[in-house]
C-alpha positions as CSV (number, residue, x, y, z in Angstrom):
1,X,0.0,0.0,0.0
2,X,1.0,3.6,-0.6
3,X,0.4,6.2,2.1
4,X,0.3,9.9,1.5
5,X,0.7,12.0,4.7
6,X,0.8,15.6,5.6
7,X,1.4,17.5,8.8
8,X,-1.3,20.1,9.0
9,X,-0.1,21.9,12.1
10,X,1.8,21.1,15.3
11,X,-0.7,18.6,16.5
12,X,-2.6,17.1,13.5
13,X,-1.5,14.8,10.7
14,X,-3.7,13.6,7.8
15,X,-3.1,10.3,6.0
16,X,-4.5,8.6,3.0
17,X,-4.1,5.0,1.9
18,X,-4.1,3.9,-1.7
19,X,-6.5,1.3,-3.0
20,X,-3.7,-0.5,-4.9
21,X,0.0,-1.0,-4.4
22,X,0.8,2.4,-5.9
23,X,-0.5,5.9,-5.1
24,X,-3.2,7.3,-7.3
25,X,-2.4,10.3,-9.6
26,X,-4.9,12.5,-7.9
27,X,-4.4,11.1,-4.3
28,X,-3.8,13.7,-1.6
29,X,-3.5,13.3,2.2
30,X,-7.3,13.9,2.5
31,X,-8.4,11.5,-0.3
32,X,-10.7,8.6,0.5
33,X,-12.7,8.1,-2.7
34,X,-12.0,5.5,-5.4
35,X,-11.9,8.2,-8.0
36,X,-8.7,9.5,-6.4
37,X,-7.2,6.1,-6.1
38,X,-7.6,5.9,-2.3
39,X,-9.8,3.9,0.0
40,X,-9.0,5.3,3.5
41,X,-8.4,8.7,5.1
42,X,-7.3,9.2,8.7
43,X,-6.8,12.4,10.7
44,X,-4.5,12.0,13.7
45,X,-4.4,14.5,16.6
46,X,-1.4,14.4,18.9
47,X,-1.8,15.5,22.5
48,X,1.5,14.2,24.0
49,X,3.6,17.1,22.7
50,X,1.8,19.5,25.1
51,X,3.5,17.9,28.2
52,X,6.7,16.7,26.4
53,X,9.9,18.3,27.7
54,X,12.3,16.0,25.8
55,X,14.4,17.5,23.0
56,X,13.6,16.2,19.5
57,X,16.6,14.6,17.8
58,X,16.7,12.7,14.6
59,X,19.6,10.7,13.1
60,X,19.2,9.9,9.4
61,X,22.2,7.5,9.5
62,X,24.2,9.3,6.8
63,X,27.4,9.5,8.9
64,X,28.0,6.1,10.4
65,X,31.1,7.3,12.4
66,X,29.1,9.7,14.6
67,X,29.0,8.6,18.3
68,X,25.3,8.5,19.1
69,X,25.7,7.7,22.8
70,X,25.1,11.3,24.0
71,X,23.3,11.6,27.3
72,X,21.9,14.9,28.4
73,X,20.4,14.9,31.9
74,X,18.4,18.1,32.3
75,X,16.4,17.1,35.3
76,X,18.8,14.5,36.8
77,X,19.0,15.8,40.4
78,X,18.2,12.6,42.3
79,X,21.7,11.1,42.0
80,X,23.2,14.3,43.5
81,X,20.8,14.2,46.4
82,X,21.7,10.5,47.1
83,X,25.4,11.3,46.9
84,X,25.0,14.1,49.5
85,X,23.0,11.8,51.8
86,X,25.7,9.1,51.5
87,X,28.4,11.7,52.2
88,X,26.7,13.1,55.3
89,X,26.1,9.5,56.6
90,X,29.7,8.7,56.1
91,X,30.8,11.9,57.8
92,X,28.6,11.3,60.9
93,X,30.0,7.7,61.0
94,X,33.6,9.0,61.1
95,X,32.7,11.6,63.7
96,X,31.1,9.0,65.8
97,X,34.1,6.7,65.6
98,X,36.6,9.5,66.4
99,X,34.8,10.9,69.5
100,X,34.1,7.5,71.1
């Protein structure tokens, strides 16, 4: 099947599926009639981008030598807090041993 898709705005996408294995000549993303060579039209509405804080990255694979293991922790504060708790516990333990 051949799909024609179009992003209409930030949250909506329209798709049209061809009736055969190839797209019809007059088929658009909103086509659903047999005259256009399509048999299905879908309108998708995205809602998850409203609350999405993740950066959008896309790798098309053209450069195979690029290291893709890049980690950006924008909200990673829990490990710092756990490290501070461990450090304070260790400090109290040492003080307890020294003064007893």
